[in-house]
C-alpha positions in Angstrom: 51.3 127.1 22.6 53.5 124.4 21.8 56.4 126.2 22.7 55.0 128.0 25.8 54.2 124.2 27.5 57.8 123.0 26.0 59.4 126.3 27.7 57.1 125.1 31.4 58.8 121.7 31.2 62.5 122.8 30.6 62.1 125.1 33.6 60.6 122.0 35.8 63.1 120.1 34.7 66.1 122.4 35.6 64.1 122.9 39.1 64.1 119.2 39.5 67.7 118.6 38.7 68.9 121.6 40.9 66.7 120.0 44.1 68.8 116.5 43.2 72.0 118.3 42.9 71.6 120.1 46.4 70.1 116.8 47.9 72.9 115.1 47.3 75.3 118.1 48.0 73.9 117.4 51.3 73.9 113.9 52.0 77.9 114.0 50.5 78.9 116.4 53.3 77.4 114.6 56.4 78.8 111.4 54.8 82.0 113.5 54.8 81.6 114.8 58.0 80.9 111.3 59.5 83.4 109.5 58.2 86.4 112.2 58.2 89.6 110.5 60.2 89.9 111.1 63.9 92.7 113.3 64.8 95.5 110.8 66.0 97.2 111.4 69.3 101.3 111.6 68.8 103.2 109.0 70.1 104.5 110.9 73.2 100.6 111.2 74.5 99.8 107.6 73.1 102.4 106.3 75.4 101.1 108.3 78.3 97.6 106.8 78.0 99.1 103.5 77.9 100.7 104.1 81.3 97.2 105.3 82.6 95.5 101.8 80.8 98.0 100.2 82.7 97.8 101.5 86.1 93.8 100.9 85.7 94.6 97.1 85.4 96.8 96.9 88.4 94.1 99.3 90.5 91.1 96.7 89.1 93.1 93.8 90.0 94.2 95.1 93.5 90.0 96.3 94.0 89.0 92.7 93.4 91.3 91.5 95.8 90.6 94.4 98.4 87.0 94.1 98.4 87.1 89.9 98.5 89.4 89.8 101.8 86.7 92.1 103.2 83.3 90.3 102.4 82.6 92.3 99.1 83.0 96.2 101.2 85.1 98.8 101.2 86.2 99.5 104.7 82.9 98.5 106.4 82.6 100.2 109.5 79.5 98.2 111.2 78.8 94.4 111.6 82.3 93.9 111.5 85.2 91.5 113.4 88.6 92.8 113.3 90.5 89.6 111.9 94.3 89.6 111.3 94.0 93.5 110.9 90.9 93.2 108.6 87.7 94.6 109.3 86.1 91.8 108.2 82.3 91.7 107.2 79.9 89.7 109.0 76.8 88.5 106.9 75.1 87.2 109.7 75.1 89.1 113.3 73.4 88.1 116.2 69.7 87.6 114.2 70.6 90.3 111.2 71.9 89.4 107.9 74.0 92.1 106.6 74.8 90.5 102.9 76.1 93.3 100.6 73.8 93.3 97.4 75.6 93.2 93.8 75.4 97.1 93.4 76.9 97.4 96.5 80.1 95.3 96.1 80.2 97.1 92.7 80.2 100.3 94.1 82.9 99.0 96.6 85.3 98.5 93.7 84.4 102.0 92.2 85.3 103.6 95.7 88.7 101.5 95.7 89.8 102.5 92.2 89.0 106.4 92.7 91.3 106.0 95.6 94.3 104.3 94.4 94.0 105.1 90.6 95.6 108.8 90.8 98.7 108.2 92.6 100.0 105.3 89.7 98.4 107.9 87.1 101.2 110.3 88.8 103.9 108.1 88.6 103.1 107.5 85.0 102.9 111.0 84.1 106.0 112.3 85.6 107.9 113.2 82.2 104.9 115.0 81.3 103.2 118.7 81.7 99.5 117.3 83.1 96.4 118.5 85.1 94.0 116.2 86.3 89.9 116.3 86.6 87.8 114.6 88.9 87.5 110.8 88.8 84.4 108.7 88.3 84.5 105.2 88.6 81.8 102.7 87.7 81.9 99.1 87.7 79.9 96.1 86.8 80.5 92.7 87.9 79.1 89.4 86.2 80.0 86.0 85.4 83.3 85.6 84.8 84.1 89.6 84.7 84.5 92.7 86.2 83.8 95.6 84.1 85.1 99.0 85.2 84.6 102.3 83.0 86.3 105.3 84.0 85.7 108.9 83.7 89.5 110.7 84.2 89.7 113.8 82.5 93.3 114.0 81.7 94.9 117.3 80.1 98.4 116.9 78.8 100.7 120.2 77.3 103.0 119.3 74.3 104.8 121.6 72.0 102.1 124.5 72.6 99.5 122.2 72.1 97.0 120.7 74.7 95.6 117.6 74.3 92.6 115.5 76.1 91.9 112.1 77.3 88.9 111.6 79.0 87.3 108.0 78.9 89.0 104.6 80.1 88.1 101.3 80.6 89.0 98.0 81.6 87.4 94.0 81.7 89.1 92.1 84.2 88.5 88.1 84.3 87.5 87.3 87.6 85.5 84.6 89.7 84.4 87.5 91.9 80.5 87.2 91.0 80.6 83.4 91.8 82.6 83.3 94.8 79.8 86.1 96.1 77.1 84.3 95.1 77.9 81.2 97.1 79.0 83.0 100.0 75.2 84.3 100.0 73.8 80.9 99.9 76.5 79.3 102.4 75.0 82.4 104.6 71.6 81.5 103.6 71.9 77.7 104.6 73.7 79.1 108.0 70.8 81.4 109.0 67.9 78.8 108.4 70.1 76.6 110.5 70.1 74.1 108.0 74.1 74.3 107.5 75.0 71.1 105.8 78.8 70.7 105.5 78.5 68.0 102.7 76.3 69.8 101.1 78.4 72.8 101.0 81.0 70.4 100.0 79.4 69.3 97.0 78.1 72.3 95.7 81.6 73.8 96.1 83.2 70.7 94.1 80.8 71.4 91.3 81.9 74.8 90.8 86.1 73.8 91.2 85.7 76.0 94.6 87.0 75.1 98.0 85.5 76.3 101.3 87.8 76.6 104.4 86.2 77.3 107.8 87.9 78.6 110.9 86.0 79.3 114.7 87.7 82.8 115.7 86.0 83.9 119.1 82.4 84.1 118.8 82.6 83.7 115.3 82.6 81.5 112.6 84.7 82.8 109.2 84.2 81.1 105.8 86.8 81.9 102.8 85.7 80.6 99.5 88.5 79.7 97.2 88.3 79.1 93.3 90.6 76.4 92.8 91.7 77.8 89.2 92.6 81.3 90.0 93.2 80.7 93.5 91.4 83.7 94.4 89.5 83.8 97.6 86.1 85.5 99.2 86.1 85.9 102.8 83.3 86.4 105.1 81.7 85.6 108.6 79.1 85.0 110.7 78.3 85.3 114.3 75.2 83.8 115.8 
């Protein structure tokens, strides 16, 4: 009887050991799978990606400057005034407020980049056999920076191999958000007939801004300038 019990105990022990080994094997398998090294891109392909990164850096800066010169819009079609060849947004136009939302300003930057980036990218890849997919840009503006995330499928072929690059991102130091926000405050004062030039000047000084105003036809053009970076944001109002 004692022998039978010992045999059963031995069998149970063997099954427990086997179960432990199986579980350990599964854990080790997935651990190795997670930590397996990512295949590195060839030097030439990495160089190509760096070229696209540089293009994105330039495109974001151009987009910020362009959008800022038009009041936060990308090629606005209504509620505008043509000034120095630019279709400038009217934040207030004869009784109607037309201030773009933060989302609209972000979307305008994305639109600019989506149109501008491909031409620069083509120049950066002149020495490569490549193909492009559709580009999609997502932009977020916040205090002190503009963040852009790009989905841009690019396939580069080299030595009978194909390499895919899809994601790019860029964070650019910028006072765009602060300039845009201050422009909204000026418009609000103007609309409520509480325009206090001294108040605007004092508030601008606190933010290290300068505000320039210009009478143009039947409108008043405002340019808010960050003194440190010399970046500006321009919009207009019309009573």
